[in-house]
C-alpha positions in Angstrom: 29.0 9.5 -6.4 30.9 6.6 -4.9 27.8 4.8 -4.0 26.5 5.1 -7.6 29.8 3.7 -9.0 29.7 0.9 -6.6 26.0 0.2 -7.5 27.1 0.1 -11.2 30.0 -2.1 -10.8 28.1 -4.6 -8.5 25.4 -5.0 -10.9 27.9 -5.4 -13.8 29.5 -8.2 -11.9 26.3 -9.8 -11.2 25.1 -9.6 -14.8 28.6 -11.0 -16.1 28.4 -13.9 -13.6 24.6 -14.6 -14.4 25.6 -15.0 -18.0 28.5 -17.3 -17.3 26.5 -19.5 -15.0 23.4 -19.7 -17.3 25.6 -20.7 -20.1 27.7 -23.1 -18.4 24.8 -24.9 -16.6 22.5 -24.7 -19.7 19.7 -23.0 -17.6 19.1 -20.3 -20.2 16.5 -22.6 -22.0 14.3 -19.9 -22.8 16.5 -19.4 -25.8 15.2 -21.8 -28.4 15.7 -22.3 -32.1 12.0 -21.2 -32.7 12.5 -18.0 -30.5 11.9 -17.0 -26.9 10.0 -19.3 -24.7 8.3 -16.6 -22.7 7.0 -18.9 -19.9 10.3 -20.3 -19.2 12.0 -17.0 -19.3 9.5 -15.7 -16.8 10.0 -18.5 -14.6 13.7 -18.1 -14.9 13.4 -14.4 -14.1 11.3 -15.2 -11.0 13.7 -17.6 -9.5 16.9 -15.4 -10.2 15.0 -12.2 -9.1 13.7 -13.4 -5.7 16.4 -15.9 -4.8 19.1 -13.2 -4.4 16.7 -10.8 -2.5 15.5 -13.5 0.0 19.0 -14.8 0.5 20.2 -11.2 1.3 17.4 -11.0 3.8 18.0 -14.3 5.5 21.7 -13.3 6.2 20.9 -9.7 6.9 21.2 -9.9 10.7 24.7 -11.7 10.8 25.8 -9.5 7.8 25.0 -6.3 9.6 26.7 -7.5 12.7 29.9 -8.4 10.8 29.9 -5.4 8.5 29.6 -2.8 11.3 31.5 -4.7 14.0 28.3 -4.5 16.2 28.5 -6.1 19.6 25.4 -7.7 21.0 24.6 -6.8 24.4 24.1 -10.1 26.2 24.7 -8.8 29.8 24.8 -5.1 30.3 28.3 -3.8 31.2 27.3 -0.4 32.5 24.1 1.7 33.3 24.0 3.0 29.6 23.6 -0.6 28.2 21.1 -1.4 30.9 19.0 1.6 30.0 19.3 0.7 26.2 18.1 -2.9 26.8 15.2 -1.8 28.9 14.2 0.9 26.5 14.0 -1.4 23.6 12.2 -4.0 25.6 9.5 -1.4 26.5 9.2 -0.1 22.9 9.0 -3.5 21.4 6.4 -4.6 24.0 4.2 -1.7 23.1 4.7 -2.6 19.3 3.5 -6.2 20.1 6.9 -7.6 19.2 9.4 -9.9 20.8 12.6 -8.6 22.2 15.2 -8.2 19.3 18.8 -8.4 19.6 20.4 -5.0 20.7 23.9 -4.1 19.7 26.3 -1.2 19.9 28.9 -0.4 17.3 31.7 2.0 16.9 31.0 5.0 14.6 29.6 8.2 13.9 25.8 9.0 14.8 23.5 6.5 13.3 21.3 3.4 14.0 19.6 0.7 12.0 17.2 -2.3 12.4 17.5 -5.4 10.3 16.5 -9.2 10.3 14.5 -11.6 8.2 11.5 -11.9 10.5 9.8 -9.4 13.0 10.4 -11.5 16.0 14.1 -12.2 15.3 15.5 -8.7 14.3 18.4 -6.7 15.4 18.4 -3.1 16.6 21.9 -1.4 16.7 23.0 2.1 17.7 26.3 3.8 17.3 28.6 5.0 20.0 28.5 8.3 18.2 24.7 8.4 18.6 24.7 7.7 22.2 27.4 10.2 22.9 25.7 13.1 21.0 22.0 12.7 21.9 20.0 12.9 24.9 18.3 9.9 26.2 15.0 11.2 25.1 16.3 11.6 21.6 17.9 8.1 21.6 14.6 6.7 22.7 12.9 8.5 19.8 15.4 7.0 17.4 14.9 3.5 18.9 11.2 3.9 18.4 11.9 4.8 14.7 13.8 1.4 14.2 11.3 -0.6 16.2 8.6 0.8 13.9 10.6 -0.5 11.0 10.5 -3.9 12.5 6.8 -3.6 13.4 5.9 -2.4 9.8 7.7 -5.3 8.4 9.8 -3.0 6.2 12.7 -5.5 5.7 10.4 -8.1 4.2 8.4 -5.4 2.0 11.6 -4.1 0.7 12.7 -7.7 -0.1 9.6 -8.4 -2.1 9.8 -5.2 -4.0 13.4 -5.7 -4.9 12.4 -9.2 -6.0 9.6 -7.9 -8.3 12.0 -5.2 -9.8 14.7 -7.7 -10.4 12.1 -10.1 -12.1 11.0 -7.4 -14.4 14.6 -6.3 -15.2 15.7 -9.8 -16.1 12.5 -10.5 -18.2 12.3 -7.2 -20.1 16.1 -7.0 -20.7 16.1 -10.4 -22.4 13.0 -9.9 -24.5 14.1 -6.6 -25.6 17.7 -8.0 -26.3 16.2 -10.8 -28.4 14.1 -8.3 -30.5 17.3 -6.3 -31.1 19.3 -9.2 -32.1 16.7 -10.7 -34.5 14.7 -7.7 -36.0 17.3 -5.0 -35.9 20.6 -6.6 -36.3 19.0 -9.5 -38.5 20.7 -12.2 -36.7 19.3 -15.5 -38.3 21.4 -18.1 -36.7 19.7 -20.5 -34.3 21.9 -19.2 -31.4 21.6 -15.6 -30.2 24.5 -13.2 -31.6 26.7 -10.9 -29.9 24.1 -8.2 -30.3 21.8 -10.1 -27.9 24.4 -10.4 -25.3 25.5 -6.9 -25.4 22.0 -5.5 -25.5 21.1 -7.6 -22.3 24.1 -6.5 -20.5 23.3 -2.7 -21.2 19.6 -3.1 -20.5 20.3 -5.0 -17.2 22.1 -2.0 -16.0 19.9 0.6 -17.3 16.6 -0.9 -16.2 18.3 -2.0 -13.0 19.2 1.8 -12.3 15.6 2.7 -13.1 14.4 0.1 -10.8 16.5 1.3 -8.1 14.9 4.6 -8.3 11.6 2.9 -7.6 13.0 1.1 -4.6 14.5 4.1 -3.3 11.2 6.1 -3.6 9.5 3.4 -1.7 12.4 3.3 1.1 11.7 7.1 1.5 8.0 6.7 2.2 9.0 4.1 4.9 11.0 6.6 6.7 7.9 8.9 7.1 6.0 6.0 8.5 8.8 4.9 10.9 9.0 8.5 12.1 5.2 8.5 12.7 5.6 5.2 14.4 8.2 6.5 16.8 5.7 9.5 17.8 3.0 7.1 18.5 5.3 4.9 20.7 6.6 7.8 22.7 3.2 9.6 22.8 4.7 12.6 21.3 6.6 13.6 18.0 8.7 16.2 19.7 11.6 13.8 20.8 11.8 12.6 17.2 11.9 15.9 15.9 14.6 17.0 18.3 16.6 13.8 17.4 16.3 14.7 13.7 17.2 18.5 14.3 20.2 17.3 16.3 21.2 14.6 13.4 20.9 17.3 10.9 23.7 19.3 12.4 26.1 16.1 12.8 28.1 14.3 10.4 26.3 10.8 10.2 27.9 7.7 9.3 27.5 5.8 6.1 26.3 2.3 6.7 27.3 -0.6 4.6 25.2 -0.8 1.4 23.3 -3.9 2.4 21.8 -2.1 5.5 22.0 1.5 4.5 18.2 1.6 3.9 17.5 0.6 7.6 19.7 3.5 9.0 18.1 6.5 10.7 19.7 9.1 8.0 21.3 9.2 4.6 19.8 11.6 2.0 22.2 12.9 -0.7 21.2 16.0 -2.5 20.9 17.1 -6.1 20.4 14.5 -8.8 21.6 11.8 -6.4 18.4 12.3 -4.2 16.5 10.2 -6.6 18.8 7.3 -5.3 18.3 8.4 -1.7 17.0 5.8 0.8 16.0 8.6 3.1 14.2 11.9 2.7 15.8 15.1 3.6 15.7 15.8 7.4 13.9 18.9 6.9 11.0 17.0 5.1 10.7 14.6 7.9 10.5 17.3 10.4 7.7 19.0 8.5 5.9 15.7 8.2 6.0 15.3 12.0 4.9 18.8 12.6 2.0 18.2 10.2 0.8 15.3 12.5 0.4 17.8 15.2 3.6 16.7 17.0 
């Protein structure tokens, strides 16, 4: 529930900021005395919708390190760190990728991969994961994260979020204009309060609906990354074992910006529509169906 509240508050802040900035800078020129200029509005929606998504992608690696306190392994300090580097090197070589940064962070069992480009990514694992899983299980988790990188999931999620943002911005302003002019009968040249209130409510409502679509796609990525781990290791059994163990542990919540790239995180009930990960039981069944 906290994540949903945070999502709503974050989007509300973005909407308010967007309204202030567009008014102050005069970039909301799609509002004309003759009505909506749909071409200008679409261009505005595309720019606003994609700029934020791509900016988040470009800063994802440093942001992930900062938000989790992850320490990049430059020179291994012990046998475990040396094994971790060598395992990631082997998996990325099999996947046809360059060696990513490898990091460790303090926390309960979890892991994630992020980065703007396939060959400049970051793979991070928590101390909790390393302490509670066998090396074979950790290798399976690393294979899962490397598969995310190989599949280009970070870029694909960014593009999808940009498209969703564009539709939300475009449709909310079109519908808000219709409500202001045709339902509330505002005949002034400038849009009335009904327009701004409608846009605010629609941005939040359509944004929530859009996030359900993004979350659904994110869950499909997890099945593909699990299957990718099975291919890299030559068997799905290690990934099944890792998921089984993870199901009995208290996994850590990752920062919102990188939660979709973690190894787990699936709320139940109505909140499952917003989950970035499928239930662990479904992931295990999918691996078993592959003949793992």
